[in-house]
N, C-alpha and C positions, 0 to 999 in steps of 0.2 A: 294251293297258291293262289296269293293275289292275282285279282286280275289284273291284264294288261302288265305283265312280268317278262323280261327278256331273260333267257337263261342263255349263260355263258357256260360252254363245258371248260372244265378243267382237269386236271389229273387225277381218274376215280370219280367222276362224278359231275355234278354242275354245279353250279351260283346262281340265283334269280336275283335281278335288280327290277325295282319298281319301274315301267316305262315312262311315269310323270315326273318324280323326282330324280330318280338313279341311285335309290337308298337301297343296299342290302337287304334282303328280304326272308330268304331261304338257302339253304345245301341241299343238295341229293346228293347221296352217293349208293352204293350198294346194300347199305346197311336199312336203309331209309330215307324221308325226307323230313327235314326238322327246320323249325322256323329262327331266324336269326334272334339272338340271344342279346342284351346291352352289351356284354363285354365281347362278344363276337365282332358286333357292328362298328365297335369303337377301334379293332388291332383292324380290321380292313381299312376304314378310316385314314388311320394311319399309315399304314403300309402304303396306301395311294399316294397319300401328301408325301411321302419319302421319295416314289418314283419319278413325282412329279416335279420334286424339286430336283433330283438328280437330272433329269430331261431338260430342268431351267440351264442347270449348270452345264451341261454339253450345249445346249443350243448359243450359250454365249463366250465359248471359247473362243 
């Protein structure tokens, strides 16, 4: 795993993000640890942006 990474527990394993940039670095599960592929990075980034926009809409009610 990358040095200075924060592990966030999720169902069935964890995801690791860089402590410096906050970028998605790797996924760990019972089947092993895998580095983040460009496709998975973009999917995580898109999901994060959707959550942020939903929270902004709720806050602006």
